[in-house]
C-alpha positions in Angstrom: 111.7 92.6 109.9 110.2 94.7 112.6 107.4 93.4 114.8 105.8 96.8 114.8 102.7 97.1 112.7 101.1 100.2 111.3 97.4 100.9 111.0 95.8 103.4 108.6 96.6 106.2 111.1 100.4 105.5 111.1 100.5 105.1 107.3 98.6 108.4 106.9 101.1 110.2 109.2 104.0 108.7 107.3 102.8 109.9 103.9 101.1 113.2 105.1 97.5 112.4 104.3 94.3 111.7 106.3 93.5 108.1 107.4 90.4 108.2 105.2 92.7 108.8 102.2 94.7 105.6 103.1 91.5 103.7 103.4 90.5 104.9 100.0 93.8 103.8 98.6 93.1 100.3 99.9 89.6 100.2 98.4 91.1 101.3 95.1 93.8 98.7 95.2 96.6 101.2 95.4 97.8 100.2 98.9 99.6 96.9 99.2 97.8 94.0 100.8 98.0 94.0 104.6 100.8 92.0 106.1 98.5 91.0 109.0 94.8 91.1 109.6 94.0 91.1 113.3 91.4 88.9 114.9 89.1 91.9 114.9 89.5 92.2 111.1 91.8 95.2 111.2 94.5 95.4 108.5 98.0 96.1 109.6 101.3 96.6 107.7 104.9 96.3 108.6 106.6 99.8 108.3 109.0 98.4 105.7 106.1 97.3 103.5 104.8 100.8 103.5 108.3 102.4 103.1 108.9 100.2 100.0 105.5 101.1 98.6 106.2 104.8 99.1 109.5 104.4 97.2 107.6 102.8 94.3 104.7 105.2 94.1 104.6 107.2 90.9 103.7 110.5 92.7 106.4 110.0 95.4 107.0 113.4 97.0 109.6 112.2 99.4 
């Protein structure tokens, strides 16, 4: 697995929405749990976690 980690910003760019939308997805329980939470409390995800989630999404537009 990649050592690269994505923040809300990278996820938003990947799925074509604003970062606030991704944050809303997390609050609603739509986004998968973070793979890592930094020492500053910032959630991060491996790109493959997000790619797999996108493939499973009911409204997948990709």
